[in-house]
FIVEXFI-424671 format. One line per 10 residues: number of its first residue (from 1); their letters; for each residue x, y, z of C-alpha. Coordinates in steps of 0.25 Angstrom, whole numbers, plus 2048, in hexadecimal, padded with zeros to 3 digits. Example, Ala and Ser with C-alpha at 12.3 -4.5 7.8 and 13.67 -1.06 7.14 Angstrom:
// FIVEXFI-424671
1	AS	831/7EE/81F ~ 837/7FC/81D .
***
This chain:
// FIVEXFI-424671
1	MKFKTAIAAL	A0B/C3F/BF4 ~ A07/C4E/BF0 ~ A13/C53/BF9 ~ A1D/C4A/BF1 ~ A18/C50/BE4 ~ A19/C5E/BE9 ~ A27/C5C/BEE ~ A2B/C56/BE1 ~ A25/C62/BD9 ~ A2C/C6C/BE3 .
11	LAVIGFSTAH	A3A/C65/BE1 ~ A38/C65/BD2 ~ A35/C74/BD2 ~ A41/C76/BDB ~ A4A/C6E/BD2 ~ A46/C76/BC5 ~ A41/C83/BCB ~ A4C/C8B/BC5 ~ A4A/C91/BB7 ~ A54/C97/BAE .
21	AATTDLGTLS	A52/CA2/BA3 ~ A5C/CA9/B9B ~ A5B/CB2/B8F ~ A65/CB3/B84 ~ A66/CBC/B78 ~ A6B/CB5/B6C ~ A6B/CC2/B64 ~ A68/CC2/B55 ~ A68/CB4/B4F ~ A71/CB2/B43 .
31	LGENTFSGTV	A6E/CA9/B37 ~ A73/C9B/B3A ~ A73/C94/B48 ~ A72/C9B/B55 ~ A74/C94/B62 ~ A6F/C95/B70 ~ A71/C8E/B7D ~ A6E/C8E/B8C ~ A71/C87/B99 ~ A68/C85/BA5 .
41	AGKESFLDTF	A6C/C82/BB3 ~ A67/C74/BB9 ~ A59/C71/BBC ~ A52/C7E/BB7 ~ A48/C82/BAC ~ A4D/C8C/BA2 ~ A47/C96/B98 ~ A52/C9D/B90 ~ A4F/CA8/B86 ~ A57/CAB/B7A .
51	NFSLSNLSSI	A55/CB8/B72 ~ A59/CBA/B64 ~ A56/CC2/B58 ~ A55/CC0/B49 ~ A5A/CCA/B3F ~ A53/CC5/B33 ~ A47/CBC/B2F ~ A4D/CAE/B33 ~ A49/CA0/B34 ~ A4D/C9A/B41 .
61	SGGASAVLHI	A4D/C8C/B47 ~ A54/C86/B53 ~ A54/C7D/B5F ~ A59/C7B/B6D ~ A5F/C6F/B74 ~ A5F/C6B/B82 ~ A6E/C67/B84 ~ A6F/C64/B93 ~ A66/C60/B9F ~ A5A/C67/B99 .
71	RASDFGFSLF	A4D/C5F/B9A ~ A49/C5D/B8B ~ A3A/C5D/B8E ~ A3B/C6B/B93 ~ A44/C71/B89 ~ A40/C7A/B7D ~ A40/C88/B77 ~ A37/C92/B72 ~ A39/C9D/B67 ~ A32/CAB/B69 .
81	DSNNALLATS	A31/CB8/B61 ~ A33/CC6/B67 ~ A24/CC6/B6C ~ A26/CB9/B73 ~ A1E/CB1/B69 ~ A21/CA3/B69 ~ A27/C9F/B5B ~ A2C/C91/B5E ~ A2E/C87/B69 ~ A34/C79/B6B .
91	AGGSDQTITP	A34/C71/B78 ~ A35/C63/B7E ~ A42/C5D/B7B ~ A51/C5F/B7B ~ A52/C64/B6D ~ A48/C6F/B68 ~ A47/C75/B5B ~ A3E/C7F/B53 ~ A3B/C7F/B44 ~ A40/C8B/B3C .
101	LSLSSGNYHF	A38/C98/B3E ~ A39/CA4/B35 ~ A3B/CB0/B3F ~ A3C/CBF/B3B ~ A46/CC8/B40 ~ A45/CCC/B4F ~ A46/CC7/B5D ~ A43/CB9/B62 ~ A46/CB1/B6E ~ A45/CA2/B72 .
111	TVFGTDTSKK	A45/C9B/B7F ~ A4B/C8E/B83 ~ A45/C87/B8F ~ A46/C7A/B97 ~ A4A/C73/BA4 ~ A58/C6F/BA8 ~ A55/C62/BB0 ~ A63/C5F/BB6 ~ A6B/C66/BC1 ~ A75/C69/BB6 .
121	AGAYSGLFSV	A75/C74/BAC ~ A6D/C72/B9F ~ A70/C78/B91 ~ A69/C7A/B84 ~ A6D/C7F/B76 ~ A67/C83/B69 ~ A68/C8A/B5C ~ A5F/C92/B53 ~ A62/C92/B44 ~ A5F/C9F/B3D .
131	SAVPEPESYA	A5D/CA0/B2E ~ A59/CAB/B25 ~ A4B/CAB/B1E ~ A4B/CB2/B11 ~ A43/CBF/B10 ~ A37/CBF/B07 ~ A3E/CC9/AFE ~ A48/CBE/AFC ~ A3E/CB5/AF6 ~ A38/CC0/AED .
141	MFLAGLGLMG	A46/CC2/AE7 ~ A48/CB3/AE5 ~ A3B/CB2/ADE ~ A3D/CBE/AD6 ~ A4B/CB8/AD2 ~ A45/CAB/ACF ~ A3A/CB1/AC6 ~ A45/CB9/ABF ~ A4D/CAD/ABC ~ A40/CA6/AB6 .
151	VIAKRRRNV	A3E/CB2/AAD ~ A4D/CB1/AA8 ~ A4B/CA2/AA6 ~ A3E/CA4/A9E ~ A45/CAF/A95 ~ A51/CA6/A92 ~ A48/C9B/A8D ~ A40/CA4/A84 ~ A4C/CAA/A7D .
***
């Protein structure tokens, strides 16, 4: 009985023993939607890395979807800063998302990981949505303008 279990485990390791790792540079992400995608050969695990930069303080949210032949229970992605500190992660289904995060300008990377379960090639795709976050000076100018409008309105009532 133990021999059959050992043979089954060996066959499983041989069947999924290959691993795929690719690194892609996305450059500086622009405001709006920024897409990414990847493919994987059949019967292999993968861990693809995407490097990107942000030029300004930004709010970023995004997601990835396993499109073809990728086991949903293994699929996910993680977002890291330039020091490899984990900022967000999502795993365990064919559609993964992260909630909006405010990120300062700088370099970041994310990894997409999973297992292709068939002999056919697998694929995934996703996007990150980047929007500008107002600088604190913008809020100060807004409040100063609002205060000035209040002073003007009060003077007009008193005249």
